[in-house]
N, C-alpha and C positions, 0 to 999 in steps of 0.2 A: 509444046505446051509446058513441059518440065523446064526447059531453058528459060521461057518467059517468066515462070513463077520464081525461078532462082534469081533472075535479074531483079525482079520486083523486090524480093526479100533483101538483096544486097543493097538496093537503093534505100529501102526503109531503114535498115540498121546502120547504114553509113551516113545518113542524112544528118547535117549539123543542127537541124531544127529540133528544139526541145519540145516534145509532144506533151500535151496535157496541161501546159502552163498558160493560163489566159491572163495572168497579171504578175507583175514583179513585186518584190519586197520593197515597196516604195519608201516606207518609213526607215528602213535600214539604209537606203541610199541617201535619204535626207539627212541621216545622222552624220554623214561625212561632210555635209555642206557647211561652209562658213556663212556668216551673216549676209543677208541681202543688202546690197549697196545700191546707190543711184548714180547712173552715168550723167545725170542732169542734162545740160544743154548740148553736150558734145556727142558726136556720132561715133561712140566708142563701144557699142554693144558687143562686137566680136572680141574686144579687149577684155571686157568684163566676163564674158562666157569662157574665154580661154584661161584667164587668170583663176576664175572660180573653179573651173574643172581641174586645173593643176593643183590647187589647194586641196580639193576633195580627194584626188588620187593619192597625194602625199599622205593625207590623213588615213585613207583606207589601207595603205601599205605600211602604216606605222612609221613613216619617215618624218612625220611632223606632228606637232601637238594640235589639238582642236582649235586653239586660238591663233593659228598661223594667219597672217594677214600680209599678202603680197601686194606689190605696187602696180596698180593699173597705169599710173602715170609713166612708169618706166617702160612697160610694154607698149604703150601708145607711142612713146618717143622712139622705140626701136622700129615699130611699124611705119612711122612717118619719116624715118631717117633719109629715105630717098624717094619720097612721095610728094606729089603736088596736089593731092586731094585727100580729104579726111578719112575716107572709108578704108577699112582693112579687110583681110580675110582670115579665116581660121588657119588655113594652110600657111600663110605668111607668118602669122603669129607664132605657130608652133616651131617653124624653122628658125625664127629669131631667138626663141627661148633656148633652143639647142645650142645656138652659136654664141649668144651673149649672156645667157644666164638671167637671173632675176634678183631683185632687191626687195626690201620690205616697204610696206605702207608707211611705217614710222620714219624711215630714212628719207623716202621721197613720196609724200602724201599727194593724193589725187586733187587736182584743181578742176572743178566742174564747169568752169567758165570757158567758153569758146573764144579764142583770140582771132579776130577777123582782120586786125591791122595793128600797127605798132602802138596805137593809142588805146588799145583794148585793156591794157593792164601795165602798170609800171615795169613788171618783169618782162613783158613782151619787148619793150624798148631796150632794156638793159641787156637782154639775151640775144635779140634778133636784129638790132638796128645796123649792125655791120654787114648784114647779108642782103642779097637781092635775088630776084628771079625765083627759080624753083627752090633754092636753098632757104630763102626767106619764107616761102609758103610752108616748107617742111618744118621750119622753126616755129612758126605760128601754130601749125597743127599739132606738133609734138612738144611744144612749150620749152624747147631748148635747142641750142645750136647743133645741127646734125653733124658738123665737122668734128665735134668733140668725141663722138662715138669711137672713132678709129684713130684719134689724134695721139701723138707721142705724149708720154707721161708729163714731161716738162711743160709742153704746150698747154695741156689741159689744166695742170696745176696753176699755171699763170693766168689762164682765161677764167677758170671757175673751180676753185679748190673744193667747194661743196660737191660739185658734180664729180670731180675726180674720186672722192671717197664713195660716192654712190656707184660709180662704175666699178671700182675695186670690190665693193661688197657684192655686186652682181657676179663678178668673176669668181669670187670665193664661193658663193652659193652654187654656181654652175659646177665648180670642181668638187665641192663637198658632196653634192647630190649626184655627181657624175652624170649630168644631164645628157651629154653627147652620146653616152652609151645606154643610158636608161630610156631615152626617147628614141624609138626606132626611126632611122632616117628613111624618108619616103618623098616621092614627088608630090603625092597627094594623100591627105588624111581623110578624104571622103570615103564613106562606107555605104553599103546598101541598107535598106530598111530592115531586112531580115537579120543582118549582122548587128544593127543597133539594138534590136529586141533581144538577141542572144546575149549581148553584153549587159543589158539591163537585167536580164534574168540571173546573170552572174554577179549582180550587185555593182556594176560599173556604169557610172553616168556617162552620157554622150552629149554632143552639141547638135543643135538643129539650126540651120540657117533658113530663113523664110522671107517671103515678101509680105509686107504689112497690108492687109485688107482691113481698113479702118472700121467698116461696118461690122465685120465679124468680131473685132476686138471691142467694139463700142468705144473706140478712141474718140478724143475730143474733135478730131478732124472729120468724124462722121457727120457732125452738124456743119462744120466749115465747108465741106465739099458738097453738101446737099445730098448725101447718100440716103439718109433716112433719119428718123428721130432716134437719138442716142438713148440707150438703156443703161443708165449709170449704175444700177444695181448689179448688172452682170459684170460691168467693169470692176467694181469694188470686190465682187466675188471671184474675180479672176477667171471667168468663163469665156472661152473663145470658140466660136462656131465654125462655119465653113462658107466661103464666098461662092455660092452656087453660080453656075453659068447662066447668063440671062439676068442676073441681078445687077442693080446699080453699083453695088459694092464691087463686084468683079470687073465691070466695065470701067468705072472711074479709077479704081486703084491699079488696074493694069497699066494705066497711063500715068497716074500720079502717086501711087503708093511708094513708100520707102521700103527699106530692108531691115531685118532684125535678126538677132542671134540670141538663143536661149539655151540653158542647160536642161536636158531631159533627165529627170530623176526617177521615172517609172512609167508604167502603162497599165491599163486595165481594159481588156477587150470587151468586157460586158457593160461597163459604165456608159451611160448615155448622156448626150447633150442635145437639148432642144433649142433651136434658134429660129428667128423670124426675120426675113429679109424682104426688102422692097424690090420688086422686079422692074425691069425697064418698061414693061407694058402698064405699070401703075398698080398691078395686083400685089398682094402680100403672099409670101410662101413660108409656111411653117414646116420645118423638117426636123426629125429626130435622127441623130447620128449615133451609131453604136461603136464604142471604142474610143478611148482617150489616152493622151500622153499627159503626164504631170511634169511641170517644169518650174525651174527657178529663174526669175526675171532680174533685170538690172535697172528697174525704175523706182527703187525705194519701196517703202512699206506703207505710205500714206495715201497712195492713189490706187493704181491697178493692183488687185489682189489683196487689198487691205483687209477684207473680210474672208479671205480664202481659208477653208478648213479641210483637213484631210483626216478622215475617220473621226470627225468631231474635234480634232486638235487644231487650234489656230496656227496657221502658217502664213503670216502676212508677207506679201511680196512674191508668193508663188501663184501658180495658176494651173488650169487644165485646158487642153485644146483637142479638138476632134482629131482622131488619127487620120481621117480623110484629108484634112488640111495639110498635115506634114507629109503624109505618104504621097499625095498627089502633087503638092506644090512646094515642098521643102527639100532640103539636103541634110544628111547626117554626117557627123564627123567624130572621129575617135582620136584621143591622144594616147598613143601606145606607150605607156610608162612601165618599164620592166621592174 
């Protein structure tokens, strides 16, 4: 009995879980965030979440000013340099940052237009027309010739002097910030939910990767796919429910839903969200979920989350999602910046 009690005490006092904390200092974490941007028509949500997280961590650690504005265009180019599809992953993005660095939005601004072929944009033809096959796809997705990333200086200068200076600036940023040492090398940056909450309690934002269940988000595709009648007021308020098993939302989006990536800026275990879903049998189910995560999105400030408020303070472009959604159907990632 004494041995059992001793083991129990050791487990309690050695546990990494921070007891008694049911919510994070969300406003504090929000204070590290740069402005909400829009990925527009491109599938670059992981690019925006990774870039936004890096900006926030540099601000938090006093390594950058609050007005830091890094280039999503550059990170997407890095991610697409050997890809033949548009999607990226947080793991890939962080590894690219460690190796190639980062430049500024001012030097290489984001283009929200998706290039589907050489006629999509005059730049598409001038930058990509000499390529074919997978390299052409990489160029269209990344908006620049992938061969320039590792090309010799003279070759890059001859091909695109502007890009040469962008690449040099990224190298300088990497060296000045010592990114290869500051960002811990890892095969995977995915973490468990418990670790995500511990980081949030310490004031460190994390990333969540999720499947999009359009009905739970009240996305425009809620109507398009015949999931149920869309509630635009919840869309504008930035409120995201949960796709219950047996709902049309769960069934249809398991087959047709896309993916998304967001920056988690806090949580509250006591906050509730009530949502209403149309079930496959034609009935309606209203459920209240206890526990939310607060997040920064990458869809601009005029649509989703336009009317979102935190403690009465307007935070357009942000939102809150049921913890059940992320805990059961999502993945968490950490950018370990020393």
